C-alpha positions as CSV (number, residue, x, y, z in Angstrom):
1,X,0.1,-0.3,-0.1
2,X,1.4,3.4,-0.7
3,X,1.5,6.1,1.8
4,X,-0.1,9.2,2.6
5,X,3.2,10.7,2.0
6,X,3.8,9.4,-1.0
7,X,0.8,10.7,-2.5
8,X,1.5,14.1,-1.1
9,X,5.1,14.0,-2.7
10,X,3.6,12.5,-6.2
11,X,0.8,15.2,-5.9
12,X,3.4,17.9,-5.1
13,X,5.7,16.9,-8.6
14,X,2.4,17.2,-10.3
15,X,1.9,20.3,-9.0
16,X,-1.7,19.6,-7.7
17,X,-3.2,20.7,-4.4
18,X,-5.3,17.9,-3.3
19,X,-7.5,17.6,0.3
20,X,-7.3,15.1,2.8
21,X,-10.2,13.1,1.1
22,X,-8.5,13.3,-2.3
23,X,-5.3,12.1,-0.6
24,X,-6.9,9.1,0.6
25,X,-8.7,8.4,-2.3
26,X,-5.7,8.8,-4.3
27,X,-4.1,6.4,-2.1
28,X,-6.4,3.4,-2.6
29,X,-6.3,4.3,-6.4
30,X,-2.8,4.5,-6.7
31,X,-2.3,1.2,-4.4
32,X,-4.6,-0.7,-7.2
33,X,-2.6,0.4,-10.3
34,X,0.8,-0.6,-8.2
35,X,-0.9,-4.0,-7.9
36,X,-2.0,-4.7,-11.0
37,X,1.2,-4.0,-12.5
38,X,2.6,-6.4,-10.5
39,X,0.3,-8.9,-11.5
40,X,1.1,-7.9,-15.0
41,X,4.9,-8.6,-14.1
42,X,4.5,-12.4,-13.3
43,X,2.5,-12.8,-17.3
44,X,4.8,-15.2,-19.3
45,X,5.5,-13.2,-22.2
46,X,9.0,-15.3,-23.2
47,X,6.9,-16.6,-26.7
48,X,5.7,-13.0,-27.7
49,X,7.1,-11.2,-30.4
50,X,7.8,-7.3,-29.9
51,X,5.7,-5.2,-31.7
52,X,5.4,-1.6,-32.2
53,X,2.0,-1.6,-33.8
54,X,-1.1,-3.9,-33.2
55,X,-1.6,-4.5,-36.9
56,X,0.0,-5.0,-39.6
57,X,0.7,-1.6,-41.3
58,X,2.6,-0.6,-44.9
59,X,3.7,2.2,-46.3
60,X,1.5,2.1,-49.7
61,X,3.2,4.5,-52.2
62,X,2.6,4.8,-56.0
63,X,5.4,4.5,-59.0
64,X,6.7,7.8,-59.9
65,X,5.9,7.3,-63.5
66,X,5.6,10.3,-65.7
67,X,1.7,10.7,-67.3
68,X,1.0,11.5,-70.6
69,X,-0.6,15.0,-70.4
70,X,-3.0,16.1,-73.5
71,X,-1.0,18.4,-75.2
72,X,-4.1,20.6,-76.0
73,X,-4.9,21.0,-72.2
74,X,-1.3,22.4,-72.0
75,X,-1.5,24.6,-74.9
76,X,-4.9,26.3,-73.4
77,X,-3.3,26.6,-69.9
78,X,-0.6,28.1,-71.3
79,X,-2.3,30.7,-73.3
80,X,-3.9,31.8,-70.2
81,X,-0.8,32.1,-67.8
82,X,0.2,35.5,-67.6
83,X,4.2,35.1,-67.5
84,X,5.6,32.2,-69.7
85,X,9.0,30.7,-70.7
86,X,10.1,28.3,-72.7
87,X,6.8,26.5,-72.3
88,X,6.3,26.8,-68.7
89,X,4.2,29.1,-66.4
90,X,6.9,31.5,-64.9
91,X,6.0,32.6,-61.3
92,X,7.8,35.2,-58.9
93,X,10.1,33.8,-56.4
94,X,9.0,33.8,-52.8
95,X,12.5,33.2,-51.3
């Protein structure tokens, strides 16, 4: 069982202002948590592989391939651009 002094110390570290009733309540709750952790220490996990995620996750990416563009669409877009150079839309530097 965790002592009331330990509960006060934990509350001080967490910068919590707690009442005497709360000290008593936290003393019981923290003791239950520590008892449960002791139970977990008894579980045999020697055959369990470590995991970083509970489900199998893979990074799904597409191939970086050039798509054929419709030359007519490109031509119309370039015609509407206010400033163009060598078949590209020219924009102001943002640096």
